[in-house]
C-alpha positions, 0 to 999 in steps of 0.5 A: 567293288563286285559285291559278294558280302552276303549269301546272295552273292549278287556280284553287282558293281557297288561303285556304280549300282546298288545291289539287292540290299540297296547298298552302294560302295562303302558302308551305311551304318544305322547305329554303332555303339557299345552294347551291355547286358545282353548275352553276358557270356559274350559281353562280359563286364566291359560290354561288347560293340554292336553295329547295325548296317543298313541294307539287307538282301533277305527281304523278310516280310516280318523284319523287326529292323525294317527301317534299317534293313529295307529303307536305307536308314543310316549314315554313310561312313568310310572303312577307316571310320568303321575300323576306328569305332571297332578298335576303340 
């Protein structure tokens, strides 16, 4: 898979190499869970979902999610597992 998922469009072959975000093929998720209370106009009374993906190509020095974004924290999951979470 030639990756162009972020604005950097590094076009790395993520099946064989890590991109600037340090991600290989597939998804690495640090957290996937229901999300309540924040932004009520979006989450309503039933809440919304949140997914924190590992790997970030921006490299901001003051990142509040450094462990997740830059240190490859999380679990590898398949596209099917991600879809199952997102659809309930």
